[in-house]
N, C-alpha and C positions, 0 to 999 in steps of 0.2 A: 465197350461202352464206358468203362471206367476211365480209359485214356481220353475219350472224347470229352468227358466231364472235366477232367483236369485241363484240357486245352481250352475249354469254354471259360473256366475260371481264370486262366492265364490271359485269355483274350479280354475279359472284362477289366482286369487289372491294368492292361496296356492302354485302355481308353482309346481304342482304335478310332481314327477319324472315319466318317462315312465315305470320304473320298479314297481311302486306302483300298486297293483292289486285292492285294495279296499280302498276307502276313505269314512269316516263317516262324512257326511255333517249335517247341522242343521236339515234338514227335512227328511233325509234318508241316504241310502248308494249308492255310485257310484262304480260299479264293472266293472273293465276293463277286458273284455274277452281276454284271452291269444291270442297271435299271431297265434298259432297252437293249437286249441282245439281238440286234438286227443290223443288217447292212454293214457299213464300215465299222461300227462299234463291235460287231462280232469278230471281224478280222483283227481289229486292234487287240481285243481280249485274247485271241489266239496267240498273237505275237508276244503279248505280255506273259502268258503262261509258259511258253516254250522253254525259257531258261531254267525254270523250276522243275522241268520234267526232262532233264538231260542227264546222261550218264556222268558228265563232268561235275554237275552240281551234286549228284548223288554221292560221289566219292568224297565230297567235302562236308557232308551232313550226315545226320542219323535219321533222316526222314523215313517213316514207314507208312504214313497215311496221307490222304488228300481229302479235304472237305470242301464241297461246293456249296456256298451259302447263297440261297435264293431269297433271303429276307427282303431285299430291296428290288427284286426283279418284278417287272410289271408286264413285259412283252418279249416274246421270243419268235423269231422267224425261222424259215428253213435253214438259212445260213447259221443261225444261232444253234439250232439243233445239231448241225454238222460239226460245229466247233466243240460242243459238249462231247460228242462221240469221239472226236479226235483226241480230246484231253483224256477221255477214258482209255483209249487205245494206248496212248503214251504212258499213262500211269500204270496200266496193267502190265506193260512190258517191263516196268521197274518193280513189279510185285507190290505195288502200293495197295493198301486197303482204301477203297473209295467210299466216302460218306456224303450223303445229300442232306442239307439242312434247310428247314423251313420252306419246303415246296408245298403248295396247297394240293389237295387230292387230285384236282383236274390236271394240273401240270405234271404231277408225279406220275399219273396214269399214262400220259402221253410219252413221257421220257422213258418209262419202262417198256412201252409198246414199241418204241423205235430201237430198243436194245441197250439203253443206258443201265448198266448193272451196278448197283451200289446199295449200301445200307442207308435206310432213311430214318432220320430223327427230326424232331421239331419241338419248338417251344410254343405250345398252343396259343399263348397270349400274344405272340408276335408273328404268327403266320400271316403272310400277306395274301388276303383273300381277293385282291384285285388282280392277281396274276392272270395273264391271258396270253394266248398265242396270237401273233400278229400275222394274219394271212393277207393275201392279195385282195384288193377291193372286190374282185369278182365273186369271192367266196360268200360274202354277205349281201350280194345283190339279189333282192327279191324278184326283180325282173328276169334275171338269168334263171332263177329257180323255177319260176312259172313256165318259162319256155322249156326247161328240162322236163317238168312234169307233163306238160301237154305233148311234147315230142315223145316221151317215154310211153305214154298211153297209146299214141298212134303206132309207135314201133311194136308194142306188145300185141296190138290188134292185128298188125301185119304178120307177126310171128304166129298168132293163133291160126291164121289162114294157111300159112306155109308149113306149120309144124309137122303135120301128118305126112305129106309127101317127102319132106326133107328127112324125117326120122326113118321112113321106110327105105329111102335111098341109101342113107348111111348104114343101116343094118344089112341091107342086101350087098353092099359093096365091101364092107369090112366088119368082121365080128367085133363086138365091144359096145360100150355105152354110147348113147346119143350125144351126151354133153361132155365137154372137157372143161375142167376148172383148174385154176392155178392161183396161188397167193401172190398178190401184187402189192406195191406200195402206193398209197393214195396221198391225200392231202397231208402235208407235213410228215410224211413217212408212215402214216397209219396203215396198217395192213388190212386188206380185204380180199375176198375171194371173187375173182373175175370169171364170168361164164361165157362159153362159146359153144357152137355146134362143133363136134369133133371132126377135124379135117385130116387127121393123121392116123396111122396105125396105132394100136393100143400101146405097144412098147416103144414108142417113138423116142422117149427121153433116154432110154437105155442105149439106143443106137446113135445118139447125138454125136458122140466122140468119133464116130466112123464117117461123119459127113464133113465135107470141106466147108469151112466158114468163109464166105465171100465178103463178109463185112469186117470192119476194123474195130479193135477194142473188145469190150465186154458184150457187144451186141452180136447175136448170131443170125445169119441170113444165108440162104442158098436158093437161087432162082429155080433150080431143078431138084429140089429136095425129094429123094426117093421115098421118104416116109409119108409124104402126102398122098392120100388116096385119090382115085379118079373123081369121086363125088366131092372130096375135099378140095380138089383143084378148082372145080366149078364153083363151089361155095365161096372160095377165096377170091376168085375172079370178080365176083359181084358183091364181095363183102357180106355175103349172107351168113357166113360163119359167126359174124359178130352181132347178129340180131339179138341173141339172149342178153347182151350187155345193156339193153334197154331196161332190164330189171335192175341192174346195178345203178342206172341213172335214176330210176324211180325211187330206189332206196336211199339216194343221196350220196352214194359212194363214188359215183362218177358224174360227169356232166356230158351233155351232147357234144360240146366243144371244150377242149382243154389240152393238156399235155399228154404225151404218151405214158401210160402207167408202167414203170420199170419193175423188173423182177427183183427178188431179194438178192440174187447173186450179182445183179448189175450194180446196185447201190454200194456194194462193197468197194467198188473202184471209184466212187465219187470223191472229188475233192470238195472243199467248202463252197466254191462258186457253183458247182453243179447241183448242189442241194437246193438252190434257189428255185429250180424247176418244180419242186414239190410244194411251193407256196400256193399253188392253185389245185383244184380238183383235176384228176386225170380225165381225159375226154374220150368219147367213143370215136370222135374225129378231131382233127386239129390241123395245125400248119403242116405237120409231117405227112398227113393223109392227103392233102390237096396239092402238095408241091412235089409230086413225083416220088411217092413212097417206094415204089419198086426200084427206083434208080439210086436211092440213098444207100451209101455203103459205109458210113461212119457214124458211130454213136455220137460223136462230138457235133456232127451236122444236125442230128435230131435234137440234141439238147439246145443248140443254138436257135433252132426254129421254135422250140418251146419257150425259150427266154424272149425271143422276138414277139411271140404271141402275148406274153405278159405285158410287154411294153405297149403294144398296140391295142390292148383289150378295151372293148366297149360293147354294149348290147348290139349296136348296129354291126360291129365287126364280127360278133358271133353269128348274127343272122347271115352276113355275107359268106362266112365259112360254111354254114349249114347249106346254103344254096349251092355253093361251089362243090361241096361234098356230093350232093345229089347229082350234079353234072358229071363229075369225074367217075362216079360209080358206074354210070351207064355209058361212058365214053371210053371205049377200049384203047384209044390212042392217047389218052391223057397221061399215061405213065404213073398214075396214082394207085393203081390196083394191081 
């Protein structure tokens, strides 16, 4: 803390221009996060920071810490969050102490939630309370939310009717719980617990390394996964295992239509561009669901479908995908189940 105070005093004496993005102080670097850390600006900021976070630069300096200054930051997108995580990874590899400066409570909470680890300090009088996350237009669409709520209520009513026979079938077929839950990444990387009817044996995760992965990259897929139970196979065929996710939709963690919710392990392999898919809420269905889900073998293909959805989004497009989802669920030749 004492060193940070010294750096602040030095910074004041230097009369740094608001346009200066990075200042090399005696003990480290002071990086002013852009006003809008979105899109191309996020990429540019990443390129600007890289020279200060290289082994070559470290050999020429006595840097021991890195401060990220959010005083002027007003909006951050998924790409922006990815850039900050990338900076943290590079700084940590150099054993730098990372400090966050003047992030308001809401932004700070989100950054901590996605895994940005640093010491937080602020000048109460200069904290920018207008800071916000810049999501995709669909996130703030009241029309989309109304459709989600109505759809979730209908889905939960269907679940109420089917729950007892499905629960009995799961119990008789395989010992263990009725539901399966897993932590996934939602809007802007925020973590939430997704719910499904259990379709695999209880110790499925422990046996994962023994199963051949037919997909490419960080995505796991096997058309004849022996861990799937007989009842689970039936539930998956008609997407009945995903009915409990209507609860996630009702809670606002998911949407009826959106992007595929990635696992925590999956996002470890994301580059900055892939983080853009987290600019919208994850969906119970989406482009990947209605465009031959069972035939897709590459995570990159799924991500591209998710990015295409963001570009095409409108309320009418969501309704189109909802109707298409209903069709493919009951059409065994569609290749989407």
